[in-house]
N, C-alpha and C positions, 0 to 999 in steps of 0.2 A: 707804399707807406713804410715798409720795413727798411728800405734804403734811407729814407729820411730820418727815421729814428736812429739808425746806425750812425748816420752822419752827425747827429746831435751828440751821441755818446762819444764818438771819436773827437769831436771838437772839444768836449769837456776834458777828455784825456789829454789832448794837446795843450790845453790851457793850464793843466796842473802838473805837467812833467817837464823835465829838462830836454831840450832838443840836442844839446851838445855839452860836454864837459871836457876841459883840458887841464892837465896838470903837468907843470914843468918847473923844475928846480924848487919843488916844495910849494909852489904857488898854484892854487886851484882856481879855475874860472869856469863857471857854469852859465850857459845861455838858455833862456826859455823864451816863450812867446812874448813876454813883457819886458825883456831886458833891453830891447831896442828903444821902446818908448821911455823906459826909466833913464837911459842915457841921454835921450833928447831933453828930458826935463832937467837933468843935471847941467846941460849945456844951454839952458834958458830958451828952449824951443818947445814949450809946453803945448802950444797950439798945434804944432806938427805932431806931437806925441798923441794928442787927442784924436787927430785925424787917422793916425796909424792904428790906434786901438779901435776906433770905430770901424775902419775897413777890415781889420783883422778878426775882430771878435763880434762886435755888436751887429753889424750888417748881416754877416752869415747866420748868426743865431736867429735874428728876426726873420730872415728868409726861410730858414728851416722850420721854425715854429709856424709861420704862415702856411708853408707847404703841408705840414702835418695837419693843421686845422682844416685846410681846404680838402685834402684827401679824406680826412675823417668825416667831414660833412657830406661829401659826395657819396660816401658809402652808405650813409644813413638816410639820404634823401629819398623821398617817395617818387618813383618814376611814373609819369603819366601813362595812361592806358595805351596811347598811340606810340609809345616809345619802347616797346618791349623787344627790340631786336629787329622786328619787321613790322610793318603797319598791319593792323588787323583788317580782315576782310569784312565787307558789309554782310549783314545777317541774311540777306536774300541772294548771296553769291551762288551761282550755279543753278538757280531755279528760274528758268526762263520766264519771260513776261507773259 
C-alpha cells in the first residue's frame, strides 16, 4: 500500500511541475505533462488531446486509487477461522477412537 500511496504523490508532483524548460536567445519555453494536449487543442485535435490526457493522468489515477482501496479493504477484512495460515485441526485430533 505504501508504494501505491507514493505513486499517487509522485503522479501529483508530475502533473504540477515542468518536465523540461529551454531558453535560447531570450525565448523561454517550458514543457509539462499538459503541454502536448494543449498543442493538440490549438491544432484542432481536441479529441486526441482528450485521449492523451485520459491515458496520461485519469487512467493511472483511477488505477492507483482503486489499488489503494482494495489493499485497504483487504487489510481490514475479517479472515475466516479456516484461513489463518494453516487449516485448523479437528478438536479430537490425536485422541484415538
